[in-house]
C-alpha positions, 0 to 999 in steps of 0.5 A, a space after each residue: 087577590 088581584 086589586 082593582 083601581 078606578 081611573 077616569 071612568 074605568 075600573 082597571 087592574 091595579 097593575 095596569 091602571 095609569 094616568 096620562 103623562 101630561 096629567 097636571 098632577 104628575 107634572 105640577 102636583 096640581 091636585 088634591 087627595 083624601 084618605 078615608 079609613 074603612 073600618 069593618 066595611 064602613 067609610 069612617 067620617 065620609 061626609 067630613 072627608 068630602 067636605 074637606 075635599 071640596 074645600 081643597 078643590 075650591 082653594 085650588 080652583 078645580 071643579 068637582 068632577 062629579 056630584 058627591 053621590 057619584 063619588 060615593 057610588 064609585 067608592 063603594 064599587 071599588 071597595 066591593 071589587 077589592 073585598 075591602 073590610 079594613 083599610 083605607 080608600 085613596 081618592 085623588 083629583 087633579 086639574 086634568 090632562 093638558 099640554 104642559 103650561 104653568 097657566 091653568 088650561 081652559 078646557 081640561 077635565 078634572 081627573 079622578 083616581 081611586 084605590 084601596 088598600 087593606 090594613 091591619 089594626 095597630 099591633 098590641 106590641 106597638 100600642 104598649 110600647 108607643 112610637 118615637 118621633 124626631 123633629 125637623 125644620 118645616 120647609 113646606 109651602 104656606 098653604 098646608 090647610 089644602 090637602 095637596 098632592 105636593 108632598 115632597 117635603 113631607 116625604 123627605 122628613 118621613 124618610 129622615 124619621 125612618 132612617 132614625 128608627 122613628 115612625 114620624 117626624 114633627 115639623 117645627 116652624 121658624 119660631 120653634 113651634 111644632 106644626 104637625 107630623 108629615 102625615 099626622 097631627 101632633 098632640 101633647 098633654 102637659 104635667 097639669 093634664 091639659 091637652 094641647 094641639 096646634 090651632 087649625 089655620 093655614 099652618 096645618 092640615 085640619 085632620 078629620 081624626 083631629 076633628 072627631 077626637 076633639 068632639 070626644 075630648 069635649 064629651 070626656 071633659 078633658 081640659 083642652 087648649 088649641 095653641 102651638 107648643 114648642 119642642 121643649 114643651 113637648 119634651 117636658 110633657 106628661 104624654 104625647 100622641 099623634 092622630 091620623 086616619 090610619 093611626 087613629 090615636 097613637 101614643 108617642 113615647 120618645 121625641 128625638 131619642 128622649 123619653 116622653 113622661 115615663 117612656 110609656 103610653 099615657 093613661 089619658 092618651 089610651 083613654 082618648 084612643 078607646 073613646 075614638 075607637 068606640 066612636 068609629 065602631 058606632 053610628 056616630 062616625 057618620 058611617 056609610 057601608 059598602 054594598 054587599 
């Protein structure tokens, strides 16, 4: 089935969709993006994603290109034209097109792109085996809380993980503390059954799945600490997992080739995954369904 994209006011064939060569997102990575999961035709936590989008734009001093309701209408039309039921919506906003100059252009109009992609849920085999991660130095800029399209360090680390046969790379700061994955948040469960993930500040992106899962953690009565942890602490943990809009809650069973716990997905990890999946299948996800 042909795919359709939205580019600056037009619905175009995905194969022919393009932006101007002087779009500042292309030349300077001067823009932000959001990835919104779609589950059974539902945009999951749409309001939280739009909140983060507005915050990221504000931090870069880029104006919202249109009202929220307009963005919502466009997203539903893109979903409808692509018959999307399960997958994700990708939304990117840049500062716009202007002659190449490091300074902000005076009159550039923010550029908007939306695409969608079908995605199958994680396989039973993947969930039963868990996934592996490697650790790499965190070489990114100091404002990781902004969901910027500037992702080259993340891409380099993700490629390194792929070449090592791992799903993800956990980035480690200069003090030996894990910050986050290239496209995920990192979590461990200690031998005392304490759930730990790094506190949300400028060192990490505060994932929407992370936010939603923390609410489930409170409901489940799980002991939780929001703090950094070292690679050594992760290797000695009872369980570990990653979260993201495309992975939900995914068990990690090996770090740098060494087994986590007994080398199998942990009971608490899978319990939290079930709680999150139940959440996104319920009205609690703040769901917004595409028009038929």
